[in-house]
DRENKE-121747 format. One line per 10 residues: for each residue x, y, z of C-alpha. Coordinates in Angstrom, 2 decimals. Each point is the difference from the previous one (the first is absolute). Layout:
X/Y/Z ~ ...
REM end
This chain:
31.99/-63.52/-7.13 ~ -1.64/2.61/-2.03 ~ -1.98/-2.33/-1.86 ~ -1.39/-0.94/3.41 ~ -0.94/4.06/1.10 ~ -1.37/0.34/-3.47 ~ -2.05/-2.99/0.23 ~ -1.33/1.39/3.12 ~ -0.43/3.78/-1.09 ~ -2.30/-1.12/-2.99
-1.86/-2.47/2.42 ~ -1.13/3.11/2.36 ~ -0.75/2.15/-3.00 ~ -2.56/-2.22/-1.47 ~ -1.62/1.00/3.00 ~ 0.27/3.64/0.81 ~ -2.58/2.34/-1.43 ~ 1.09/2.79/-2.35 ~ -0.73/2.52/3.26 ~ 2.20/-2.77/2.19
3.37/0.64/-2.98 ~ -0.60/3.25/0.02 ~ 0.21/0.47/4.21 ~ 3.01/-1.93/-0.78 ~ 1.94/2.45/-2.28 ~ -1.11/3.23/1.65 ~ 1.70/0.09/3.93 ~ -2.82/1.09/2.68 ~ 1.58/3.73/-0.09 ~ 1.06/1.46/2.60
-2.39/0.03/2.55 ~ 1.94/-3.52/1.72 ~ -1.59/0.51/3.18 ~ -3.39/-0.66/-1.10 ~ 0.01/-3.59/-0.54 ~ -3.94/-0.39/0.75 ~ -1.25/2.38/-2.80 ~ 1.68/-1.16/-2.37 ~ -0.78/-4.07/-0.04 ~ 2.07/0.08/-3.11
3.21/0.31/2.19 ~ -1.07/-3.64/1.69 ~ 2.20/-0.03/2.49 ~ -0.57/-0.49/4.45 ~ 0.83/3.10/1.52 ~ 1.71/-2.32/2.21 ~ 2.43/-0.25/-3.00 ~ 0.74/2.82/-0.94 ~ 3.22/1.91/0.30 ~ 0.33/3.58/0.67
2.14/2.49/-1.97 ~ -0.11/-2.73/-2.91 ~ 0.26/1.91/-3.49 ~ -2.91/-1.19/-1.29 ~ -1.94/-3.35/-0.91 ~ -0.78/-2.44/-2.76 ~ -4.12/-0.55/0.20 ~ -0.92/-3.42/0.24 ~ -2.83/-1.75/-1.34 ~ -2.98/-1.91/2.58
-2.92/-1.33/-1.77 ~ -0.74/-3.43/0.49 ~ 2.41/-1.99/-1.96 ~ 3.37/1.68/0.64 ~ 0.57/2.13/3.23 ~ 3.58/1.44/-0.85 ~ 1.70/2.22/2.58 ~ 0.73/3.62/-0.09 ~ 3.88/0.32/-0.68 ~ 2.01/2.42/1.67
2.54/2.08/-1.66 ~ 2.58/2.29/1.98 ~ 2.67/2.31/-0.45 ~ 3.34/-0.44/-0.08 ~ 3.29/0.39/-1.28 ~ 1.89/0.32/3.71 ~ -2.13/-2.18/1.29 ~ -4.05/-0.40/0.86 ~ -1.45/2.85/1.24 ~ -3.14/-0.85/1.72
-1.88/2.22/3.35 ~ 1.99/-1.54/3.28 ~ -3.51/0.89/1.74 ~ -3.43/-0.86/-0.84 ~ -3.25/0.62/1.77 ~ -1.28/-2.87/2.63 ~ 3.86/-0.92/1.16 ~ 2.47/0.88/1.81 ~ 2.78/-2.05/-2.67 ~ 2.51/1.82/-1.83
0.72/-1.29/-3.13 ~ 3.35/1.27/-1.40 ~ 2.24/-0.91/-2.57 ~ 3.33/-0.13/-0.96 ~ 1.34/3.56/-1.38 ~ 2.55/-1.34/-2.61 ~ 2.69/2.18/-1.81 ~ -0.88/2.25/-2.62 ~ 0.42/-2.32/-3.89 ~ 3.11/2.19/-0.79
1.68/-1.33/2.79 ~ -0.96/-3.10/-0.41 ~ 1.07/-0.10/-3.98 ~ 3.28/1.73/1.42 ~ 0.77/-3.84/1.67 ~ 0.40/-1.29/-3.45 ~ -0.80/-3.05/2.22 ~ -3.39/-2.22/-1.51 ~ 0.62/-2.48/2.83 ~ -0.66/2.91/2.53
-2.43/1.64/-1.88 ~ -1.84/-2.85/-0.59 ~ 0.29/-1.01/3.92 ~ -1.86/3.26/0.32 ~ -3.25/-1.03/-2.05 ~ -0.18/-3.27/1.82 ~ -0.30/2.10/3.13 ~ -2.34/2.61/-1.33 ~ -2.16/-2.63/-1.82 ~ -0.36/-1.56/3.94
-1.29/2.89/1.56 ~ -2.51/0.60/-3.02 ~ -0.75/-3.88/0.04 ~ -0.40/0.11/3.42 ~ -1.83/2.97/0.89 ~ -2.93/-1.27/-2.60 ~ 0.97/1.92/-2.85 ~ 0.25/-1.70/-4.01 ~ 1.55/2.51/-2.04 ~ 3.38/2.41/0.52
-0.34/2.80/-2.28 ~ 3.78/-0.02/-0.48 ~ 3.01/0.32/-1.02 ~ 0.30/2.94/-1.90 ~ 2.51/-0.48/-2.63 ~ -0.10/3.45/-2.21 ~ 2.87/0.97/-1.72 ~ 2.11/3.18/2.29 ~ -0.12/2.30/-3.49 ~ 0.53/2.94/2.69
1.12/0.73/3.41 ~ -2.74/2.24/0.69 ~ -2.82/-3.04/-0.01 ~ -1.83/0.57/2.77 ~ -0.60/-4.00/0.03 ~ 3.40/-0.44/-0.85 ~ 0.49/-1.72/3.48 ~ -2.96/-2.59/-0.76 ~ 3.11/-1.25/-3.24 ~ 2.73/-1.98/-0.31
1.90/1.80/-2.43 ~ 1.24/1.80/-3.19 ~ 1.00/-3.20/-1.61 ~ -3.02/-2.61/-1.11 ~ 2.23/-3.06/0.99 ~ 0.35/0.53/3.13 ~ -3.56/1.20/0.47 ~ -0.97/-2.95/-1.52 ~ 2.24/-2.14/1.99 ~ -1.56/1.60/2.88
-3.14/-0.71/-1.20 ~ 0.17/-3.59/0.01 ~ 1.46/-0.43/2.49 ~ -1.86/2.26/2.49 ~ -3.66/-1.85/-2.32 ~ 1.12/-3.47/0.71 ~ 0.64/0.49/3.78 ~ -3.56/1.62/0.48 ~ -1.70/-2.83/-1.96 ~ 1.96/-2.93/2.07
-1.93/0.72/2.28 ~ -3.70/-0.43/-1.76 ~ -0.77/3.47/-0.35 ~ 0.13/1.94/-3.37 ~ 2.50/3.28/-1.19 ~ -0.92/2.60/-2.03 ~ 3.12/1.22/-2.29 ~ -1.15/3.98/-0.93 ~ -0.02/2.59/-1.02 ~ -0.24/-1.68/-3.65
1.13/2.45/-1.57 ~ 2.42/3.42/-0.82 ~ -1.14/1.00/3.46 ~ 3.02/2.50/1.21 ~ -1.53/2.63/0.13 ~ -2.67/1.24/3.00 ~ -1.00/3.73/-1.31 ~ -3.73/0.23/-1.09 ~ -0.16/-4.44/-0.27 ~ -3.52/-0.48/-0.89
0.52/2.31/-3.30 ~ 3.88/-0.68/-0.96 ~ 1.22/-1.16/-3.36 ~ 2.91/-2.29/-0.14 ~ 1.60/0.53/-2.99 ~ 2.63/-2.72/-0.83 ~ 1.27/-1.71/-3.33 ~ -0.35/-3.57/-0.21 ~ 2.83/-1.09/0.24 ~ 0.88/1.53/3.46
-3.32/-1.27/0.86 ~ 1.16/-3.66/-0.79 ~ 3.72/0.54/1.79 ~ -0.95/2.08/2.47 ~ -2.40/0.95/1.49 ~ -2.11/-3.94/-0.64 ~ 2.93/-1.90/0.37 ~ -0.48/-0.19/3.59 ~ -3.18/-1.12/0.00 ~ 0.96/-3.03/-2.35
2.37/-0.94/2.00 ~ -2.54/-0.17/2.81 ~ -2.35/-1.20/-2.36 ~ 1.80/-3.09/-1.52 ~ 2.18/-0.71/3.01 ~ -3.04/-0.05/3.00 ~ -2.97/0.23/-1.47 ~ -1.62/2.72/2.23 ~ -3.70/-0.43/0.80 ~ -0.92/3.21/-1.02
1.48/2.96/-1.94 ~ -1.50/4.01/0.83 ~ -0.08/2.21/-2.85 ~ 1.31/4.03/1.03 ~ -2.06/2.61/-0.50 ~ 1.66/1.52/-2.90 ~ -1.08/-0.26/-3.16 ~ 3.09/-1.68/-2.87 ~ 0.35/1.49/-3.44 ~ -3.50/1.72/0.14
-1.98/-2.70/1.61 ~ -0.20/-0.90/3.97 ~ 1.52/-3.20/0.80 ~ -3.03/-1.66/1.22 ~ -1.78/0.66/-3.84 ~ 2.77/-1.50/-2.00 ~ -0.73/-3.68/-0.95 ~ 3.81/-0.10/-1.73 ~ 1.75/0.96/3.44 ~ -2.64/-2.30/2.27
-0.95/-2.99/-2.28 ~ 2.39/-0.03/-3.30 ~ 3.31/0.13/1.96 ~ -0.97/-0.34/3.43 ~ -1.37/-3.48/-0.38 ~ 0.49/-0.67/-3.87 ~ 3.96/0.65/0.11 ~ 0.91/-1.09/3.66 ~ -2.61/-2.52/0.76 ~ -1.95/2.12/3.48
-2.07/-2.52/1.26 ~ -1.70/2.75/2.93 ~ -2.09/2.70/0.10 ~ 0.25/3.94/-0.73 ~ -1.19/2.50/2.06 ~ -0.51/3.82/-0.40 ~ 1.79/1.98/3.03 ~ -2.57/2.26/2.28 ~ -2.31/1.68/-2.19 ~ 2.76/0.19/-2.86
-1.11/0.86/-4.12 ~ -3.67/0.05/1.89 ~ -0.21/3.24/1.82 ~ -2.97/1.57/-2.46 ~ -1.91/-3.64/1.16 ~ 0.18/1.65/3.30 ~ -3.52/0.94/-1.28 ~ -2.98/-1.65/0.51 ~ -1.95/1.40/-2.49 ~ 0.53/-2.30/-3.20
-3.09/1.08/-2.42 ~ 2.47/1.52/-2.81 ~ 2.12/-2.75/0.73 ~ 0.35/-1.37/-3.78 ~ -0.20/2.86/-1.34 ~ 3.48/1.28/1.91 ~ 2.89/-2.56/-0.14 ~ 1.28/1.95/3.45 ~ -2.72/-1.72/1.35 ~ 1.28/-3.44/-1.75
3.24/-0.55/2.46 ~ -1.40/-3.26/2.51 ~ -1.10/-1.52/-3.34 ~ 3.50/0.66/-1.93 ~ 1.59/-1.12/2.83 ~ -1.19/-2.80/0.23 ~ -0.07/-1.15/-3.83 ~ 3.97/1.62/-0.06 ~ 0.56/-3.52/2.68 ~ 0.15/2.76/2.93
-2.53/-2.74/2.28 ~ -0.32/1.42/2.81 ~ -1.01/3.83/0.77 ~ 0.44/1.16/3.41 ~ -0.62/1.58/2.20 ~ -3.55/-1.05/-2.06 ~ -3.57/1.25/0.30 ~ -0.63/0.08/-3.70 ~ -1.81/-2.64/0.28 ~ -2.79/2.29/-1.94
2.54/1.21/-2.18 ~ 0.68/-3.32/-1.69 ~ -3.24/-1.22/-0.19 ~ -0.33/3.27/-1.61 ~ 2.61/-1.35/-2.78 ~ -2.01/-3.33/-0.06 ~ -2.57/1.44/-0.96 ~ 0.29/2.01/-2.42 ~ 2.71/-2.40/-2.41 ~ 3.14/1.25/1.99
0.61/-2.21/2.06 ~ -0.44/-4.08/-1.25 ~ -0.35/-2.94/2.34 ~ 2.85/-1.70/-1.41 ~ 1.98/2.85/0.73 ~ -1.38/-0.28/4.15 ~ 0.47/-3.30/0.04 ~ 3.36/-0.18/-1.44 ~ -0.03/2.14/3.07 ~ -1.27/-1.79/2.39
1.88/-3.45/-1.02 ~ 3.30/2.26/0.73 ~ -0.86/0.92/3.49 ~ -1.83/-2.85/1.23 ~ 3.67/-2.35/-1.44 ~ 2.14/2.16/3.00 ~ -3.12/0.50/2.78 ~ 0.20/-4.02/0.23 ~ 3.00/-0.13/1.27 ~ -0.11/2.86/2.31
-0.77/-0.77/3.88 ~ -3.17/2.06/-0.25 ~ -1.35/-2.33/-2.44 ~ 1.14/-3.53/2.36 ~ -1.29/1.43/2.85 ~ 3.24/-0.10/2.00 ~ -0.20/1.05/3.23 ~ 2.20/2.62/0.95 ~ 1.32/1.22/3.73 ~ 1.90/3.38/-0.07
2.44/-1.23/1.04 ~ 3.94/0.53/-2.01 ~ 2.98/-0.02/1.77 ~ 0.95/3.53/-0.21 ~ 2.83/-0.61/2.30 ~ 1.70/-2.12/-2.49 ~ -1.42/2.33/-2.81 ~ 2.47/3.03/1.89 ~ 2.76/-2.04/-0.56 ~ -0.23/-0.56/-3.91
-1.06/3.43/-0.16 ~ 3.53/1.13/1.90 ~ 1.62/-2.44/-2.17 ~ -1.33/1.06/-2.85 ~ 0.90/4.13/0.35 ~ 3.55/-0.51/1.13 ~ 0.78/-2.16/-3.18 ~ -1.56/2.30/-2.11 ~ 0.88/3.59/1.26 ~ 2.90/1.47/-2.58
3.22/1.25/1.30 ~ 1.10/2.78/-2.05 ~ 2.75/1.51/1.44 ~ 2.40/-0.64/2.76 ~ 2.91/1.60/-0.10 ~ 3.21/-1.15/1.60 ~ -2.16/-2.54/1.34 ~ -1.65/1.96/2.23 ~ -2.80/-2.89/0.63 ~ -0.45/-2.08/1.74
-0.17/2.06/3.71 ~ 0.55/-2.63/2.79 ~ -2.53/-0.94/1.82 ~ 0.47/1.98/3.24 ~ 0.96/2.88/-1.99 ~ -1.34/3.18/1.17 ~ -2.27/1.69/-3.14 ~ -1.52/3.47/-0.33 ~ -3.13/-0.72/-1.71 ~ -1.61/3.29/-1.90
-3.24/0.25/-2.03 ~ -3.78/0.19/0.63 ~ -0.22/-2.75/-1.90 ~ 1.47/-2.52/2.79 ~ -2.36/0.45/2.29 ~ -2.90/0.12/-3.07 ~ 1.68/-2.80/-1.92 ~ -2.09/-0.72/-3.51 ~ -0.86/-4.22/-0.37 ~ -1.57/1.03/-3.51
-1.87/1.88/-1.75 ~ -4.09/1.39/-0.14 ~ -2.69/-1.71/-1.56 ~ -0.41/-3.32/-1.08 ~ 3.86/-0.70/1.16 ~ -1.45/0.65/3.88 ~ 0.55/-2.90/2.26 ~ -1.57/0.39/3.87 ~ 2.74/-1.96/1.35 ~ 0.38/-0.91/3.69
3.10/2.63/0.42 ~ 2.23/1.85/-1.40 ~ 3.34/0.18/0.99 ~ 0.98/3.55/-0.83 ~ 4.10/0.37/-1.17 ~ 0.61/1.80/3.97 ~ -1.12/-3.13/2.21 ~ 2.17/-1.95/-2.51 ~ 3.41/1.65/0.03 ~ -0.84/-0.03/3.71
-0.62/-3.72/0.41 ~ 3.64/0.03/-1.67 ~ 2.27/2.81/1.25 ~ -0.12/3.10/2.31 ~ -1.86/3.07/-1.38 ~ 1.08/3.17/0.99 ~ -3.57/0.68/2.36 ~ 0.32/3.58/-0.24 ~ -0.30/-0.21/-3.77 ~ -2.73/-2.38/0.17
-2.41/2.02/2.68 ~ 1.14/2.76/-2.20 ~ -1.72/-1.51/-3.04 ~ -3.26/-1.84/2.14 ~ -0.66/3.44/1.77 ~ -0.09/1.70/-3.30 ~ -1.80/-3.06/-1.90 ~ -3.06/0.08/2.57 ~ -0.22/4.23/0.04 ~ 0.14/-0.06/-3.97
-1.51/-2.81/-1.40 ~ -3.09/0.17/-2.24 ~ -2.20/-1.92/-2.45 ~ 1.14/0.28/-2.88 ~ -2.22/-0.36/-3.22 ~ -0.08/-2.94/-2.67 ~ -2.54/-0.72/-2.84 ~ -0.73/-3.33/1.87 ~ -0.04/0.62/3.65 ~ 2.36/2.39/2.47
3.73/-0.74/1.64 ~ 2.07/1.47/3.05 ~ 2.67/2.31/-1.35 ~ 2.54/2.85/1.30 ~ 1.56/2.13/-1.65 ~ 4.02/0.01/0.63 ~ 0.94/2.77/2.58 ~ 1.94/2.53/-1.15 ~ 3.71/-0.10/0.71 ~ 0.61/3.80/-0.57
-0.39/2.08/3.23 ~ -0.92/-2.94/1.93 ~ 2.26/0.16/3.00 ~ -1.41/-3.19/1.36 ~ 0.61/-2.59/-2.70 ~ 3.51/2.36/-0.88 ~ 1.12/-0.75/2.98 ~ -0.92/-3.64/0.53 ~ 1.72/-0.76/-3.62 ~ 3.30/1.50/2.03
-0.04/-2.04/2.74 ~ -0.92/-3.27/-1.72 ~ 3.06/0.60/-2.21 ~ 1.98/0.11/3.12 ~ -1.47/-2.76/1.96 ~ -1.53/-2.85/-2.40 ~ 1.18/-2.13/-2.46 ~ -1.71/0.48/-3.53 ~ -3.11/2.09/-0.68 ~ -2.39/-1.45/-2.50
-2.71/2.29/-1.20 ~ -3.22/-1.86/-1.32 ~ -2.42/1.97/-2.67 ~ -3.10/-0.92/-1.33 ~ -2.71/0.19/-2.75 ~ -3.27/-1.40/0.12 ~ -2.81/-0.05/-3.35 ~ -2.37/-2.62/-1.18 ~ -2.93/-0.64/-2.13 ~ -1.81/2.32/-1.89
2.99/2.86/-0.80 ~ 2.71/0.27/-0.83 ~ 3.46/1.60/1.34 ~ 2.12/3.33/-1.17 ~ 3.32/1.00/-0.95 ~ -0.03/2.62/2.41 ~ 1.55/0.50/3.82 ~ -1.55/-1.80/2.86 ~ -1.46/-2.82/-2.62 ~ 3.14/-1.21/-2.89
2.54/2.60/1.64 ~ 0.61/-0.10/3.35 ~ -1.40/3.56/1.48 ~ 2.04/2.48/0.88 ~ -0.12/-1.24/4.09 ~ 1.16/-3.31/-0.67 ~ 2.95/1.49/-2.26 ~ 1.41/2.43/2.98 ~ -0.32/-3.49/2.41 ~ 1.93/-1.69/-2.05
2.23/2.40/-0.41 ~ 0.43/1.26/3.62 ~ 0.58/-3.20/1.62 ~ 2.22/-1.29/-2.70 ~ 2.69/3.32/0.44 ~ -0.54/-1.12/3.72 ~ 0.34/-3.44/0.15 ~ 3.26/0.01/-2.84 ~ 1.84/2.54/1.78 ~ 0.47/-2.32/2.65
0.64/-2.66/-2.34 ~ -3.71/-1.99/0.56 ~ -2.37/-1.79/-2.69 ~ -3.17/1.43/-0.68 ~ -2.84/-2.39/-1.62 ~ -2.88/0.54/-1.91 ~ -2.61/-2.15/-0.12 ~ -3.07/0.40/-2.51 ~ -3.21/-1.18/1.45 ~ -1.78/0.99/-3.53
-2.37/-1.41/-2.44 ~ 1.70/0.44/-2.92 ~ 3.32/1.21/-1.51 ~ 0.82/3.93/1.46 ~ 3.41/2.03/-1.22 ~ 2.93/-1.00/1.30 ~ 2.46/2.09/-1.37 ~ -0.64/3.73/1.14 ~ 1.60/-2.05/3.28 ~ 1.23/-2.96/-0.42
3.58/1.55/0.42 ~ -0.56/1.31/3.50 ~ -0.52/-3.68/1.48 ~ 1.88/-2.94/1.02 ~ -2.85/-2.79/-0.70 ~ -3.13/-0.38/-1.45 ~ -2.77/-2.43/0.33 ~ -3.05/-0.98/-2.24 ~ -2.62/-1.05/2.33 ~ -3.32/0.86/-1.70
-2.85/-1.18/1.96 ~ 0.98/-2.85/1.61 ~ -3.47/-1.10/1.55 ~ -0.13/-0.39/3.58 ~ 3.27/-0.76/0.44 ~ 1.69/2.91/-1.24 ~ 1.65/0.74/3.40 ~ 1.34/-2.90/0.27 ~ 0.98/-0.68/-3.49 ~ 1.84/2.84/-0.01
2.10/-0.56/3.02 ~ 0.73/-3.34/-1.22 ~ 1.75/1.14/-2.64 ~ 1.83/2.88/1.64 ~ 1.29/-2.12/3.11 ~ 1.10/-2.34/-2.43 ~ -2.38/-2.22/1.19 ~ -0.84/-1.24/-3.58 ~ 2.74/0.89/-3.26 ~ -2.14/2.01/-1.76
-0.37/-1.69/-3.68 ~ -3.57/1.76/-1.27 ~ 1.06/2.03/-3.88 ~ -2.19/2.47/-1.50 ~ -2.91/-0.84/-1.96 ~ 0.23/3.35/-1.67 ~ 1.92/2.60/-1.07 ~ 0.99/3.02/1.98 ~ 0.77/2.33/-2.55 ~ 1.89/3.55/0.39
-2.50/2.16/-0.58 ~ -3.53/-0.32/0.26 ~ 0.29/2.18/-4.38 ~ 2.21/-3.47/-0.94 ~ -3.53/-2.52/0.47 ~ -0.49/-1.05/-3.01 ~ -3.98/0.95/0.24 ~ 0.73/3.09/1.99 ~ -1.42/1.84/-3.09 ~ -3.56/-1.46/-0.75
-0.32/-1.35/3.90 ~ -3.07/0.11/1.45 ~ -1.44/1.40/-3.41 ~ -1.72/2.49/-1.67 ~ -3.79/1.38/-0.49 ~ -1.19/-1.41/-3.22 ~ -0.72/2.74/-2.14 ~ -3.15/-1.56/-1.58 ~ -1.01/-1.03/3.25 ~ 1.25/1.71/3.11
-1.31/-2.50/3.03 ~ 2.23/-2.27/-1.80 ~ 3.74/-0.16/0.68 ~ 1.96/-1.21/-3.02 ~ 3.34/-1.84/1.20 ~ 2.93/-0.59/-2.93 ~ 2.06/-2.92/0.53 ~ 2.85/1.65/-1.98 ~ 2.56/-1.86/1.18 ~ -0.87/-2.59/-1.12
1.70/-3.01/1.51 ~ 2.87/2.05/1.37 ~ -1.20/-0.11/3.51 ~ 1.47/0.07/2.61 ~ 4.23/-1.63/-0.11 ~ -1.05/-0.88/-3.56 ~ -0.20/4.03/-0.54 ~ 3.22/0.70/1.77 ~ 2.27/-2.19/-1.48 ~ -1.05/0.36/-3.04
0.33/3.80/0.04 ~ 3.25/-0.11/2.31 ~ -2.09/1.95/2.21 ~ 1.61/0.24/3.32 ~ -1.93/-1.22/3.72 ~ 0.42/0.90/3.14 ~ -0.39/-3.64/1.03 ~ -0.32/-3.21/-2.73 ~ -3.14/-2.29/-0.15 ~ 1.62/-3.05/1.27
2.29/1.32/2.50 ~ 0.23/-0.51/3.43 ~ 3.01/0.01/3.20 ~ 1.12/-2.69/1.60 ~ 1.58/-0.31/3.25 ~ 2.20/-2.26/-1.47 ~ 1.59/-0.75/-3.97 ~ -0.19/-2.59/-2.09 ~ 1.41/-1.09/-3.61 ~ -0.97/-1.36/-3.21
1.90/-2.81/-1.46 ~ -0.46/-2.74/-2.38 ~ -2.62/1.81/-1.87 ~ -0.66/-2.76/-2.99 ~ -3.02/-1.16/-2.48 ~ -1.25/-3.45/1.54 ~ -2.50/-0.61/-2.66 ~ -1.26/1.57/-3.29 ~ -2.43/-1.52/-1.93 ~ -1.94/3.61/-1.41
0.51/-0.70/-3.71 ~ -1.69/-3.66/0.74 ~ -3.51/-0.27/-1.77 ~ -0.83/-2.82/2.69 ~ -0.49/-0.05/3.64 ~ 0.34/2.69/2.37 ~ 2.39/2.56/-1.82 ~ 2.19/1.86/2.96 ~ 3.03/1.23/1.18 ~ 1.59/-1.30/3.34
3.06/1.76/1.73 ~ 1.69/-0.68/2.91 ~ 2.56/2.01/2.42 ~ 1.99/-0.43/2.94 ~ -0.60/2.41/2.97 ~ 2.10/0.67/2.77 ~ -0.20/1.62/3.41 ~ 3.08/2.07/-0.31 ~ -0.72/2.34/3.24 ~ -0.39/-1.21/3.67
-2.87/0.53/0.49 ~ -3.01/-2.94/-0.79 ~ -2.56/1.35/-2.38 ~ -2.29/-0.53/-3.79 ~ 0.55/1.39/-3.45 ~ -2.17/0.41/-2.37 ~ 1.36/-0.67/-3.51 ~ -1.59/1.50/-3.15 ~ 0.35/-1.43/-3.49 ~ -0.21/2.75/-2.44
-0.52/-0.40/-4.15 ~ 0.98/3.03/-2.93 ~ -1.72/-1.77/-2.62 ~ 1.22/1.16/-3.99 ~ -1.20/3.06/-0.97 ~ -2.96/0.04/-2.48 ~ -1.93/2.65/-2.09 ~ -2.96/-1.09/2.88 ~ 2.77/1.64/2.51 ~ 1.17/-1.41/3.21
0.93/1.16/3.15 ~ 4.20/-0.48/1.03 ~ -1.07/-3.33/2.22 ~ -2.46/-0.91/1.94 ~ -0.85/-2.32/3.20 ~ -0.87/-3.39/-1.29 ~ 0.38/-1.97/3.56 ~ 1.09/-0.20/3.54 ~ 0.68/-2.11/3.04 ~ 1.43/0.65/3.30
1.99/-1.93/2.03 ~ -0.13/-1.65/3.08 ~ 1.93/1.74/3.04 ~ 3.43/-0.64/-0.11 ~ 2.78/0.26/2.39 ~ 3.07/1.70/-0.18 ~ 2.16/-1.18/-2.69 ~ -3.08/-2.88/-0.54 ~ -0.66/-0.49/-4.49 ~ -3.09/-1.18/-1.68
-0.90/-1.18/-3.79 ~ -2.87/2.30/-0.86 ~ -1.86/-0.91/-3.37 ~ -2.75/2.11/-2.17 ~ -2.01/-0.92/-3.03 ~ -1.26/2.00/-2.87 ~ -2.43/-1.18/-2.55 ~ -0.76/1.15/-3.78 ~ -3.15/1.65/1.62 ~ 2.02/1.99/2.31
2.07/1.32/-2.10 ~ -2.29/0.70/-3.18 ~ -0.72/3.50/-0.74 ~ -4.09/0.75/-1.25 ~ 0.07/0.89/-3.83 ~ -2.89/2.17/-0.46 ~ -0.58/-0.17/-3.96 ~ 0.06/-3.42/0.20 ~ -2.42/-0.83/3.05 ~ 3.19/-2.47/1.46
2.53/-0.50/2.17 ~ 3.25/-1.00/-1.52 ~ 3.37/-0.33/1.12 ~ 2.46/1.58/-2.31 ~ 2.88/-1.42/-1.90 ~ 3.22/1.52/1.91 ~ 2.60/0.06/2.98 ~ -1.49/0.34/2.60 ~ 2.43/1.27/2.80 ~ -0.99/-1.37/3.66
1.44/1.80/3.47 ~ -0.27/-2.08/3.30 ~ 0.14/3.17/2.49 ~ -0.74/1.52/3.09 ~ -1.84/2.62/-0.68 ~ -1.31/1.54/-3.70 ~ 3.34/2.00/-0.22 ~ 1.99/-2.06/-2.11 ~ 3.38/2.16/-0.91 ~ 1.96/-2.75/1.93
-1.42/-2.55/-0.91 ~ 0.86/-2.96/-2.74 ~ -2.22/-1.26/-2.88 ~ -0.61/-3.37/-1.44 ~ -1.43/0.46/-3.57 ~ -2.91/-2.72/-0.87 ~ -0.70/-0.01/-3.80 ~ -3.13/-0.61/-1.50 ~ -0.05/-1.49/-3.93 ~ -3.09/1.53/-1.21
-3.11/1.58/1.36 ~ -2.07/-1.77/2.22 ~ -3.88/0.01/0.17 ~ -0.75/-0.81/3.44 ~ -4.01/0.38/-0.18 ~ -2.32/1.90/-1.68 ~ -2.33/2.72/1.61 ~ -3.42/1.16/-1.00 ~ 0.04/2.10/-2.80 ~ -0.69/3.53/0.28
-0.48/-0.10/3.77 ~ 0.43/2.37/2.40 ~ 0.00/2.72/-2.27
REM end
């Protein structure tokens, strides 16, 4: 099929002028409403989709008629405008759980179903490419865009991206994995240089992308804003051509992030283009293999590059063909009719399921949860009213509804109406618009408890009359800004701590329980307050059905089965990247931020386990309302020492639900590699699976396989992936805490070179 698309692309290319080609490589700019003013867009006004992020220009000459191709955000669902001029219709999309929450499901089948539904909305609304999924590594818990991303681990990130890409593209629309690569902070994001060793790049930051490319073939890859080891990612031929295409076999096209590595190119004076390298960014992108420059508007820049010999027609043609091969698959190119009619009700139900099966129960002392349906609850916190469905920026979705946590709880339990009325009135009187880099969002600080006689009385009365208390804590963040390790952000505010203290003291005095719901975009500190409460539910941001999903879990309608895809440390200072996040100003160039990835491959749990650093909640951890027992762990196949066929290791285990409620469990496979002069983490996740729903007493057998490539380490001196000789200790476990897990041993007889890589790449 690829040969067919390539043949057709070359036919189209033969009928395109240089001007046509340059139109295709550079988007129409940010004025996406003036269709008639820019004929290169080649889009009938009635086919426009308001609110898309951009277009790929069409081509319209005597021999070729290629319509504009529509590109839309986003990582948590399709982002388009809900209203349009000339119609009373609304165009809502489903707000799905954020990436961090979906990854916490550890359920690739569920994530693929979400991808199918999200892609269905893309197609039915006339869009061609979804600019998602985001899959950068959560190097630091304060990164402002972590909510879009999946995990601190590349295996989880890669497998989730594979599932999402397959789901989206099953609809005949394109997925775009991003941001390629080492986009792990938002501070000064246009002028930030990630300094990363080739080994850390290969084993941590590139590995998830490699898995997604080789196993799912996304139609597009988006480069990141940052520099990588001194050069913008969109300028790196080794990254985009030698590694992505040459080593991994990527068949799609590469686009820039909006204005990535091209801020200087926003100028319109190209008179001294040939003498100032900073003005060659557009040409450098095309030559490197960054085929599409978005949002574009740089046709004159590209023409100047061509005129002065910096850009050849062969360079241009190569990128044009890459784009043409993929856009032939799109609904717009095929002139498919769309009716703006996705099944939002069905998708809403799936969003609720996905959120509920992904949220992580961190604490449940003495089985405080679940609460019986109809129990009387006192629900505290402003965020129960102002529930956060997702982060700000390109991850925002215009959904028809947001079920707040208060609404969800009230649908299942009896809520203390006096407490509810207090927070509703407080919210109405104290809300304000908080400014984010991209847009605003409603917010209200928590009311103080000290000297607040009304709230104090409500707490005392609720403790006497209600079954239990729930406190909701929220955090918002988004694109373009990083979080801080301060009170009211990573640390709870004084008012939040005082509320937890007051409610816990009052309810515990009468032997009643308190549960905290974390409606957050990323990790917050738990260590200084977790001992004061009985239950903690890491709800993250569950999309438009957040409130219902929370109620489903607190009531036991759904048994928790989510597990952390990122570590929650004891303190922020324990985070290995804390000393260098989000970077320091370059002494030679104060406009540039240098970010030293000094922790190298010891990211997240790799660091904590290797350095034996205690954590609040380990990677892979999550409680259930039932219990599971692991038996009969065995190696069923081992051909790792073989030089023929698919060399891999397969293990099986019997998982038994030994509790009293039905539930699912996430089974994780960790491997401790032999120590070599290169060094290795204490152990690393290599595979995982999630059981089906098991009734009380029911058991199942799970299998997990690991290939040579997954087990191999990267040797930068030899430019190879190598499976080193020695003993490998293999653990099948319910989390990354392996303290009580017995290992199996696999012996590799001699070093095995698994893959050769491009010499000197990525330095």
